[in-house]
C-alpha positions as CSV (number, residue, x, y, z in Angstrom):
1,M,-63.0,147.8,-36.3
2,D,-62.7,146.2,-32.9
3,T,-61.0,142.8,-32.5
4,P,-62.0,140.5,-29.7
5,E,-59.0,141.6,-27.7
6,E,-60.1,145.3,-28.0
7,V,-63.7,144.9,-26.9
8,H,-64.0,146.3,-23.4
9,T,-67.1,146.7,-21.2
10,T,-67.3,149.1,-18.3
11,G,-69.6,149.6,-15.3
12,T,-72.2,147.0,-14.6
13,A,-73.2,145.9,-18.1
14,S,-75.5,143.0,-18.3
15,V,-74.1,139.5,-19.1
16,G,-76.3,139.6,-22.3
17,K,-74.7,142.8,-23.5
18,E,-71.2,141.5,-22.9
19,R,-72.0,138.3,-24.7
20,R,-73.4,140.4,-27.7
21,L,-70.2,142.4,-27.8
22,R,-68.1,139.3,-27.8
23,V,-70.2,137.7,-30.5
24,K,-70.1,140.9,-32.6
25,A,-66.3,141.1,-32.3
26,K,-66.0,137.4,-33.3
27,R,-68.2,137.9,-36.4
28,E,-66.0,140.9,-37.5
29,L,-62.9,138.8,-37.0
30,D,-64.4,135.9,-38.9
31,K,-65.4,138.3,-41.7
32,R,-61.8,139.5,-42.0
33,M,-60.5,135.9,-41.8
34,L,-62.7,134.9,-44.7
35,D,-61.6,137.8,-46.9
36,L,-59.8,136.0,-49.7
37,T,-58.6,139.2,-51.3
38,L,-55.9,139.3,-48.6
39,F,-54.1,136.4,-50.3
40,K,-53.9,138.1,-53.7
41,S,-51.2,140.6,-52.7
42,C,-49.9,138.7,-49.6
43,K,-46.3,137.5,-49.3
44,L,-45.2,134.7,-46.9
45,K,-43.4,137.3,-44.8
46,D,-46.6,139.2,-44.3
47,L,-48.6,136.3,-42.8
48,P,-49.1,136.3,-39.0
49,I,-46.7,133.9,-37.4
50,I,-47.9,131.5,-34.7
51,G,-45.1,129.0,-34.1
52,D,-42.2,128.6,-36.5
53,K,-41.4,131.3,-39.0
54,I,-42.7,130.4,-42.5
55,A,-40.0,130.3,-45.2
56,L,-40.0,129.2,-48.8
57,K,-40.3,125.5,-49.1
58,K,-37.1,123.8,-50.2
59,K,-37.0,121.2,-53.0
60,N,-37.8,117.6,-51.9
61,T,-39.5,118.8,-48.8
62,I,-43.0,118.0,-47.5
63,R,-44.7,120.8,-45.7
64,F,-47.1,119.9,-42.8
65,Y,-49.6,122.4,-41.6
66,F,-52.0,122.1,-38.6
67,E,-55.0,124.4,-37.8
68,N,-57.7,124.3,-35.2
69,L,-60.7,125.1,-37.5
70,N,-63.0,126.0,-34.6
71,G,-65.8,124.5,-36.7
72,I,-66.5,124.1,-40.3
73,R,-70.0,123.9,-41.9
74,S,-71.1,121.8,-44.8
75,G,-73.3,124.7,-46.1
76,L,-72.5,128.2,-47.3
77,W,-70.4,129.1,-44.2
78,G,-68.3,125.9,-44.6
79,T,-67.8,126.7,-48.2
80,D,-66.4,130.2,-47.4
81,K,-64.1,128.8,-44.7
82,G,-63.1,126.0,-47.1
83,R,-62.1,128.5,-49.7
84,Y,-60.1,130.4,-47.1
85,F,-58.1,127.3,-46.1
86,T,-57.8,126.2,-49.8
87,A,-56.2,129.6,-50.6
88,L,-54.0,129.4,-47.4
89,I,-52.8,125.9,-48.3
90,K,-51.9,127.0,-51.8
91,K,-50.2,130.1,-50.6
92,L,-48.1,128.3,-48.1
93,D,-47.4,125.3,-50.5
94,V,-48.8,122.8,-47.9
95,D,-48.7,119.1,-48.7
96,C,-50.2,117.6,-45.6
97,F,-53.0,119.5,-43.8
98,G,-54.2,118.4,-40.3
99,A,-57.2,119.9,-38.5
100,A,-58.9,119.7,-35.2
101,E,-62.3,120.8,-34.0
102,T,-63.9,120.3,-37.3
103,N,-67.1,120.3,-35.2
104,L,-69.0,118.4,-37.9
105,Q,-70.7,115.0,-37.7
106,W,-69.4,113.9,-41.1
107,T,-71.9,111.0,-41.5
108,M,-74.7,113.6,-41.5
109,A,-72.9,116.4,-43.4
110,Q,-73.9,117.6,-46.9
111,T,-70.3,117.5,-48.1
112,S,-66.8,116.0,-47.4
113,P,-63.4,117.4,-46.5
114,T,-62.4,116.8,-50.1
115,K,-65.1,119.1,-51.4
116,I,-64.7,121.7,-48.7
117,L,-60.9,122.0,-49.4
118,N,-61.4,121.7,-53.1
119,L,-58.8,118.8,-53.3
120,K,-57.7,117.2,-56.5
121,Q,-58.0,113.6,-57.6
122,G,-55.2,111.6,-56.0
123,S,-55.3,113.4,-52.6
124,R,-56.0,111.2,-49.6
125,T,-58.2,112.3,-46.7
126,K,-59.3,110.7,-43.4
127,Y,-61.6,112.3,-40.9
128,S,-63.1,111.4,-37.6
129,C,-66.1,112.5,-35.5
130,N,-68.0,111.1,-32.6
131,K,-70.0,108.3,-34.2
132,N,-71.8,107.6,-30.9
133,E,-73.7,110.9,-31.1
134,T,-75.7,111.3,-34.3
135,I,-78.2,113.9,-33.2
136,T,-77.2,116.9,-35.3
137,E,-74.7,117.7,-38.0
138,K,-73.0,120.2,-35.7
139,Q,-70.9,118.4,-33.1
140,Q,-68.0,119.4,-30.9
141,G,-64.5,118.0,-31.6
142,G,-63.4,115.9,-34.6
143,T,-60.3,115.7,-36.7
144,C,-59.2,115.6,-40.3
145,I,-55.9,114.9,-42.1
146,T,-55.3,115.3,-45.8
147,M,-52.3,114.5,-48.0
148,K,-52.4,116.4,-51.3
149,E,-52.3,114.7,-54.6
150,Q,-48.5,115.1,-55.2
151,Y,-47.8,112.7,-52.3
152,G,-51.1,110.8,-52.1
153,Q,-49.5,107.8,-53.9
154,Y,-47.2,107.3,-50.9
155,V,-50.2,107.0,-48.4
156,K,-50.6,103.2,-47.8
157,E,-52.8,103.2,-44.7
158,M,-55.3,105.6,-43.0
159,G,-57.3,105.3,-39.9
160,A,-59.2,107.1,-37.1
161,D,-60.0,106.7,-33.4
162,E,-61.2,103.1,-33.1
163,T,-63.5,104.0,-30.2
164,G,-65.5,106.2,-32.5
165,L,-65.0,109.3,-30.4
166,G,-63.3,111.3,-33.1
167,R,-60.2,112.1,-31.2
168,W,-57.6,111.5,-33.9
169,S,-57.1,110.7,-37.6
170,W,-53.9,109.3,-39.1
171,L,-52.2,108.3,-42.3
172,R,-49.1,106.2,-42.9
173,M,-46.8,106.9,-45.8
174,E,-44.3,104.5,-47.3
175,G,-41.2,105.5,-49.2
176,N,-38.0,104.1,-50.4
177,N,-36.5,101.1,-48.6
178,D,-39.8,100.4,-46.9
179,I,-39.4,103.5,-44.6
180,K,-42.7,104.3,-43.1
181,T,-43.9,107.6,-41.6
182,T,-47.1,108.0,-39.6
183,V,-48.7,111.4,-39.3
184,I,-51.4,111.9,-36.7
185,T,-53.8,114.7,-36.1
186,A,-55.2,114.6,-32.6
187,Y,-57.7,116.5,-30.5
188,S,-57.7,116.6,-26.7
189,P,-60.7,118.3,-25.3
190,C,-60.3,120.3,-22.1
191,K,-62.0,119.4,-18.8
192,L,-65.3,121.1,-18.2
193,R,-65.0,124.0,-15.8
């Protein structure tokens, strides 16, 4: 099975053909990504590493995880991707999950991040999207941040981009001795080429 990096075109193939090959390769990669059976026998050391090496979580530690979702849907596709990230979060023992490029106009969506990620009661979630464009459910950009139920009680404030452009979401935790920690998930779109 070809991955996007392995798809090559030669000669003077049409732009349409090259695009079809790229789309086909992306679909195959997405299919593999959404295969939840990979997690049944998977160990932490077997997961691909992008960034710091993933080790077992120590006691009294909060694990933060960030992912560029590259879009999530509120229908069937979103449910599959949601199940994938739910399994990943469980496998990695993640407590706080941040995401960029949700690509969803949440006010028009058929669901919520809580349902997509199958979060339990007591978890806290804040999401953002461009509230100035309410044309369709699919929308570029957007962020989401979730604190799972074990630490949800420590979340005292949550917020999002005040301009309504959906560039960041944040939550503020408060612990012993009034010590506060703010966690921000932000999205910075690139300039158009």
